[in-house]
Every structure is written in structure tokens, then in C-alpha cells.
MMTF fields as JSON, N, C-alpha, C and O atoms, coordinates in Angstrom:
{
  "mmtfVersion": "1.0.0",
  "mmtfProducer": "UNKNOWN",
  "numBonds": 243,
  "numAtoms": 244,
  "numGroups": 61,
  "numChains": 1,
  "numModels": 1,
  "chainsPerModel": [1],
  "groupsPerChain": [61],
  "chainIdList": ["A"],
  "bondAtomList": [4, 2, 8, 6, 12, 10, 16, 14, 20, 18, 24, 22, 28, 26, 32, 30, 36, 34, 40, 38, 44, 42, 48, 46, 52, 50, 56, 54, 60, 58, 64, 62, 68, 66, 72, 70, 76, 74, 80, 78, 84, 82, 88, 86, 92, 90, 96, 94, 100, 98, 104, 102, 108, 106, 112, 110, 116, 114, 120, 118, 124, 122, 128, 126, 132, 130, 136, 134, 140, 138, 144, 142, 148, 146, 152, 150, 156, 154, 160, 158, 164, 162, 168, 166, 172, 170, 176, 174, 180, 178, 184, 182, 188, 186, 192, 190, 196, 194, 200, 198, 204, 202, 208, 206, 212, 210, 216, 214, 220, 218, 224, 222, 228, 226, 232, 230, 236, 234, 240, 238],
  "bondOrderList": [1, 1, 1, 1, 1, 1, 1, 1, 1, 1, 1, 1, 1, 1, 1, 1, 1, 1, 1, 1, 1, 1, 1, 1, 1, 1, 1, 1, 1, 1, 1, 1, 1, 1, 1, 1, 1, 1, 1, 1, 1, 1, 1, 1, 1, 1, 1, 1, 1, 1, 1, 1, 1, 1, 1, 1, 1, 1, 1, 1],
  "groupList": [{"groupName": "MET", "atomNameList": ["N", "CA", "C", "O"], "elementList": ["N", "C", "C", "O"], "formalChargeList": [0, 0, 0, 0], "bondAtomList": [1, 0, 2, 1, 3, 2], "bondOrderList": [1, 1, 2], "singleLetterCode": "M", "chemCompType": "L-PEPTIDE LINKING"}, {"groupName": "ARG", "atomNameList": ["N", "CA", "C", "O"], "elementList": ["N", "C", "C", "O"], "formalChargeList": [0, 0, 0, 0], "bondAtomList": [1, 0, 2, 1, 3, 2], "bondOrderList": [1, 1, 2], "singleLetterCode": "R", "chemCompType": "L-PEPTIDE LINKING"}, {"groupName": "ALA", "atomNameList": ["N", "CA", "C", "O"], "elementList": ["N", "C", "C", "O"], "formalChargeList": [0, 0, 0, 0], "bondAtomList": [1, 0, 2, 1, 3, 2], "bondOrderList": [1, 1, 2], "singleLetterCode": "A", "chemCompType": "L-PEPTIDE LINKING"}, {"groupName": "ASP", "atomNameList": ["N", "CA", "C", "O"], "elementList": ["N", "C", "C", "O"], "formalChargeList": [0, 0, 0, 0], "bondAtomList": [1, 0, 2, 1, 3, 2], "bondOrderList": [1, 1, 2], "singleLetterCode": "D", "chemCompType": "L-PEPTIDE LINKING"}, {"groupName": "ILE", "atomNameList": ["N", "CA", "C", "O"], "elementList": ["N", "C", "C", "O"], "formalChargeList": [0, 0, 0, 0], "bondAtomList": [1, 0, 2, 1, 3, 2], "bondOrderList": [1, 1, 2], "singleLetterCode": "I", "chemCompType": "L-PEPTIDE LINKING"}, {"groupName": "VAL", "atomNameList": ["N", "CA", "C", "O"], "elementList": ["N", "C", "C", "O"], "formalChargeList": [0, 0, 0, 0], "bondAtomList": [1, 0, 2, 1, 3, 2], "bondOrderList": [1, 1, 2], "singleLetterCode": "V", "chemCompType": "L-PEPTIDE LINKING"}, {"groupName": "GLU", "atomNameList": ["N", "CA", "C", "O"], "elementList": ["N", "C", "C", "O"], "formalChargeList": [0, 0, 0, 0], "bondAtomList": [1, 0, 2, 1, 3, 2], "bondOrderList": [1, 1, 2], "singleLetterCode": "E", "chemCompType": "L-PEPTIDE LINKING"}, {"groupName": "GLY", "atomNameList": ["N", "CA", "C", "O"], "elementList": ["N", "C", "C", "O"], "formalChargeList": [0, 0, 0, 0], "bondAtomList": [1, 0, 2, 1, 3, 2], "bondOrderList": [1, 1, 2], "singleLetterCode": "G", "chemCompType": "PEPTIDE LINKING"}, {"groupName": "PHE", "atomNameList": ["N", "CA", "C", "O"], "elementList": ["N", "C", "C", "O"], "formalChargeList": [0, 0, 0, 0], "bondAtomList": [1, 0, 2, 1, 3, 2], "bondOrderList": [1, 1, 2], "singleLetterCode": "F", "chemCompType": "L-PEPTIDE LINKING"}, {"groupName": "PRO", "atomNameList": ["N", "CA", "C", "O"], "elementList": ["N", "C", "C", "O"], "formalChargeList": [0, 0, 0, 0], "bondAtomList": [1, 0, 2, 1, 3, 2], "bondOrderList": [1, 1, 2], "singleLetterCode": "P", "chemCompType": "L-PEPTIDE LINKING"}, {"groupName": "LEU", "atomNameList": ["N", "CA", "C", "O"], "elementList": ["N", "C", "C", "O"], "formalChargeList": [0, 0, 0, 0], "bondAtomList": [1, 0, 2, 1, 3, 2], "bondOrderList": [1, 1, 2], "singleLetterCode": "L", "chemCompType": "L-PEPTIDE LINKING"}, {"groupName": "TYR", "atomNameList": ["N", "CA", "C", "O"], "elementList": ["N", "C", "C", "O"], "formalChargeList": [0, 0, 0, 0], "bondAtomList": [1, 0, 2, 1, 3, 2], "bondOrderList": [1, 1, 2], "singleLetterCode": "Y", "chemCompType": "L-PEPTIDE LINKING"}, {"groupName": "ASN", "atomNameList": ["N", "CA", "C", "O"], "elementList": ["N", "C", "C", "O"], "formalChargeList": [0, 0, 0, 0], "bondAtomList": [1, 0, 2, 1, 3, 2], "bondOrderList": [1, 1, 2], "singleLetterCode": "N", "chemCompType": "L-PEPTIDE LINKING"}, {"groupName": "LYS", "atomNameList": ["N", "CA", "C", "O"], "elementList": ["N", "C", "C", "O"], "formalChargeList": [0, 0, 0, 0], "bondAtomList": [1, 0, 2, 1, 3, 2], "bondOrderList": [1, 1, 2], "singleLetterCode": "K", "chemCompType": "L-PEPTIDE LINKING"}, {"groupName": "THR", "atomNameList": ["N", "CA", "C", "O"], "elementList": ["N", "C", "C", "O"], "formalChargeList": [0, 0, 0, 0], "bondAtomList": [1, 0, 2, 1, 3, 2], "bondOrderList": [1, 1, 2], "singleLetterCode": "T", "chemCompType": "L-PEPTIDE LINKING"}, {"groupName": "GLN", "atomNameList": ["N", "CA", "C", "O"], "elementList": ["N", "C", "C", "O"], "formalChargeList": [0, 0, 0, 0], "bondAtomList": [1, 0, 2, 1, 3, 2], "bondOrderList": [1, 1, 2], "singleLetterCode": "Q", "chemCompType": "L-PEPTIDE LINKING"}],
  "groupTypeList": [0, 1, 2, 3, 4, 5, 6, 2, 7, 6, 8, 9, 3, 10, 2, 6, 1, 11, 12, 5, 11, 2, 5, 9, 13, 4, 5, 4, 12, 3, 14, 5, 6, 8, 5, 7, 2, 15, 9, 6, 2, 6, 8, 5, 1, 11, 5, 2, 15, 2, 7, 7, 10, 15, 6, 2, 9, 9, 2, 3, 6],
  "groupIdList": [1, 2, 3, 4, 5, 6, 7, 8, 9, 10, 11, 12, 13, 14, 15, 16, 17, 18, 19, 20, 21, 22, 23, 24, 25, 26, 27, 28, 29, 30, 31, 32, 33, 34, 35, 36, 37, 38, 39, 40, 41, 42, 43, 44, 45, 46, 47, 48, 49, 50, 51, 52, 53, 54, 55, 56, 57, 58, 59, 60, 61],
  "secStructList": [7, 7, 7, 7, 7, 7, 7, 6, 6, 6, 7, 2, 2, 2, 2, 2, 2, 2, 7, 7, 1, 1, 1, 1, 3, 3, 3, 3, 6, 6, 6, 3, 3, 3, 3, 1, 7, 7, 7, 2, 2, 2, 2, 2, 2, 2, 2, 2, 2, 6, 6, 6, 7, 1, 1, 7, 7, 7, 7, 7, 7],
  "xCoordList": [136.301, 137.336, 137.727, 137.013, 139.121, 139.489, 140.161, 140.96, 139.702, 140.118, 140.844, 140.393, 141.804, 142.915, 142.798, 142.791, 142.694, 142.828, 144.143, 144.573, 144.801, 146.075, 146.241, 145.92, 146.82, 147.092, 148.396, 149.457, 148.517, 149.479, 150.739, 151.879, 150.172, 151.05, 152.206, 153.291, 151.545, 152.347, 153.046, 153.941, 152.633, 153.307, 153.56, 153.028, 154.405, 154.96, 155.548, 155.56, 155.998, 156.69, 155.39, 155.476, 154.108, 152.928, 152.381, 152.011, 152.375, 152.009, 153.176, 152.752, 154.218, 155.21, 154.866, 154.71, 154.831, 154.59, 153.407, 153.303, 152.413, 150.837, 150.522, 149.398, 151.541, 151.489, 150.17, 149.117, 150.272, 149.319, 149.54, 150.34, 148.808, 148.58, 147.572, 147.554, 146.414, 145.2, 144.421, 144.701, 143.279, 142.682, 141.204, 140.869, 140.347, 140.681, 141.379, 141.094, 142.172, 143.069, 142.788, 143.406, 142.026, 141.767, 142.552, 142.603, 143.103, 143.859, 143.478, 143.595, 142.93, 142.317, 143.273, 143.844, 143.367, 144.321, 145.527, 146.114, 145.995, 147.547, 147.214, 148.203, 146.0, 145.882, 144.659, 144.661, 143.757, 142.87, 142.994, 142.864, 143.219, 143.158, 142.523, 142.698, 141.746, 141.193, 141.638, 142.286, 141.174, 141.311, 139.835, 139.166, 139.604, 138.177, 136.994, 137.083, 135.947, 134.722, 133.956, 133.749, 133.55, 132.688, 131.291, 131.138, 130.5, 128.987, 128.959, 129.893, 128.17, 128.267, 128.189, 128.376, 127.961, 127.696, 129.204, 129.704, 129.878, 131.291, 132.235, 133.084, 132.094, 132.943, 132.615, 133.661, 131.458, 131.148, 132.001, 132.681, 131.866, 132.466, 134.086, 134.568, 134.921, 135.973, 136.35, 137.211, 135.551, 135.892, 135.692, 136.039, 135.021, 134.486, 135.558, 136.114, 136.041, 137.372, 138.378, 139.118, 138.702, 139.973, 139.329, 140.206, 138.433, 138.182, 138.149, 137.739, 138.651, 138.887, 137.204, 137.038, 136.276, 135.03, 135.273, 135.799, 134.619, 134.858, 133.681, 133.996, 132.394, 131.271, 130.837, 130.495, 130.746, 130.173, 128.735, 128.228, 128.11, 126.282, 125.746, 126.499, 124.362, 124.162, 123.785, 123.405, 124.011, 123.675, 122.574, 122.247, 121.723, 120.57, 120.847, 121.82, 119.451, 119.949, 118.635, 118.639],
  "yCoordList": [-53.394, -53.612, -51.977, -50.984, -52.05, -51.185, -50.982, -51.752, -50.013, -50.302, -49.066, -47.951, -49.262, -48.458, -48.807, -49.94, -47.503, -47.635, -47.11, -45.982, -48.04, -47.336, -47.545, -48.584, -46.374, -45.971, -46.99, -46.523, -47.955, -48.829, -48.275, -48.736, -47.105, -46.732, -45.536, -45.271, -44.976, -43.927, -44.876, -44.469, -45.969, -46.808, -48.213, -49.246, -48.04, -49.339, -50.497, -51.682, -50.049, -50.849, -51.908, -53.128, -50.966, -51.606, -52.629, -53.769, -52.12, -52.971, -54.255, -55.368, -54.09, -55.343, -56.621, -57.834, -55.625, -56.488, -57.497, -58.62, -56.646, -57.522, -58.143, -58.607, -58.18, -58.764, -58.136, -58.772, -56.806, -56.42, -56.261, -55.418, -57.094, -57.174, -56.891, -56.751, -56.753, -56.151, -55.515, -55.682, -54.65, -54.222, -54.575, -55.153, -54.4, -54.317, -55.607, -56.726, -55.369, -56.262, -56.41, -55.618, -57.192, -56.748, -57.846, -59.029, -57.313, -58.054, -57.823, -56.751, -58.836, -58.935, -59.536, -60.62, -58.805, -58.966, -59.558, -60.182, -59.554, -60.08, -61.584, -62.309, -62.221, -63.417, -64.263, -65.403, -63.147, -63.697, -62.419, -61.198, -63.063, -61.801, -62.338, -63.449, -61.28, -61.514, -60.408, -59.382, -60.838, -59.744, -59.872, -60.84, -58.506, -58.279, -58.136, -58.412, -57.614, -57.304, -58.624, -59.47, -58.832, -59.83, -59.675, -58.754, -60.322, -60.1, -59.866, -60.366, -59.266, -59.306, -60.351, -60.023, -61.424, -62.595, -63.102, -63.323, -63.274, -63.428, -62.764, -63.285, -61.329, -60.405, -60.899, -61.0, -61.304, -61.369, -62.997, -63.297, -63.75, -64.705, -64.886, -65.758, -64.027, -63.659, -62.906, -63.32, -61.752, -61.373, -62.026, -61.604, -63.16, -64.118, -64.807, -65.037, -65.283, -66.25, -65.747, -66.511, -64.36, -63.826, -63.44, -63.289, -63.325, -62.989, -64.443, -64.627, -65.281, -66.778, -67.37, -68.425, -66.924, -68.027, -68.923, -68.703, -70.297, -71.164, -70.814, -70.89, -70.446, -69.949, -68.703, -68.398, -67.729, -66.488, -66.927, -68.021, -65.747, -65.699, -65.789, -65.31, -66.324, -65.959, -64.291, -63.474, -64.07, -62.655, -62.232, -62.999, -61.342, -61.117, -60.518, -59.907, -60.995, -60.858, -60.599, -60.428],
  "zCoordList": [181.253, 180.182, 179.637, 179.778, 178.962, 178.737, 177.028, 176.495, 176.556, 174.538, 174.283, 174.544, 173.847, 172.837, 171.381, 170.9, 170.673, 169.471, 168.788, 169.028, 167.87, 167.839, 166.357, 165.78, 165.722, 164.261, 163.823, 164.239, 163.264, 163.089, 162.231, 162.182, 161.543, 160.873, 161.3, 160.782, 162.39, 163.538, 164.613, 165.353, 164.625, 165.589, 165.199, 165.605, 164.399, 163.845, 164.803, 164.469, 165.944, 166.969, 167.609, 167.753, 167.954, 168.32, 167.211, 167.492, 165.998, 164.77, 165.008, 165.317, 164.892, 164.862, 165.951, 165.812, 167.172, 168.522, 168.46, 168.952, 167.593, 167.677, 166.323, 166.134, 165.279, 164.153, 163.59, 163.601, 163.077, 162.74, 161.042, 160.634, 160.117, 158.68, 158.021, 156.798, 158.949, 158.544, 159.447, 160.633, 159.087, 160.109, 160.099, 159.065, 160.883, 162.46, 162.901, 162.474, 163.659, 164.563, 165.848, 166.559, 166.446, 168.114, 168.811, 168.475, 169.746, 171.239, 172.247, 172.839, 172.634, 174.313, 175.42, 175.294, 176.388, 177.264, 176.8, 177.683, 175.851, 175.266, 175.196, 175.308, 175.029, 174.928, 173.716, 173.252, 173.531, 172.684, 171.283, 171.377, 170.333, 169.068, 167.69, 167.19, 167.203, 165.771, 164.67, 164.878, 163.576, 162.435, 161.838, 161.475, 161.885, 160.437, 161.739, 162.936, 160.969, 161.942, 162.379, 161.509, 163.604, 163.795, 164.459, 165.261, 164.243, 164.647, 166.019, 166.645, 166.621, 167.937, 169.002, 170.173, 168.718, 169.424, 169.488, 170.591, 168.408, 168.47, 169.115, 169.838, 168.823, 169.745, 171.058, 171.7, 171.834, 173.274, 173.332, 174.313, 172.376, 172.927, 172.974, 173.697, 172.173, 172.36, 173.808, 174.585, 174.002, 175.286, 176.86, 177.963, 176.46, 177.573, 177.646, 178.72, 176.353, 176.433, 176.967, 177.586, 176.894, 177.385, 178.934, 179.784, 179.239, 180.789, 181.659, 182.806, 180.825, 181.468, 181.412, 182.025, 180.901, 181.11, 179.974, 178.883, 180.634, 179.562, 178.575, 177.388, 178.844, 177.534, 177.7, 178.843, 176.675, 176.941, 177.278, 177.029, 177.962, 177.893, 176.867, 176.019, 176.194, 174.977, 174.679, 175.518, 173.243, 173.098, 172.657, 171.751, 172.805, 172.539, 170.97, 170.527, 170.251, 168.862, 168.117, 166.898]
}
């Protein structure tokens, strides 16, 4: 997994490309996206979805 952090104010072209209107805005593999902080289990589900898995493994809580 690779992550990049982009300051939307400094890179308005990327902010426009990904329709950033609120932060944090997370885009995974250009296919899955969500806005706002998520609980760890939800974040894992988004990553699994982006990776093509039907269902994410249960998160340790």
C-alpha cells in the first residue's frame, strides 16, 4: 500500500480532480473514496474493497 498526503490549497488541480470539498478525503486506487475520519474497521473494509476483496477480514477491536 502506498499513501500520499496532498495539501489541497497548494495543489488545486488535484483537489479538483478528486472533488475535494472536505477533509480528510481518502481516495484508494482511484476507485474507492470517502470523506471524514472512519473507525479502523470501516477503513479496513474500504481498503479491502479497493483491493477487490468481497469482504474484509474481521478487525481486531
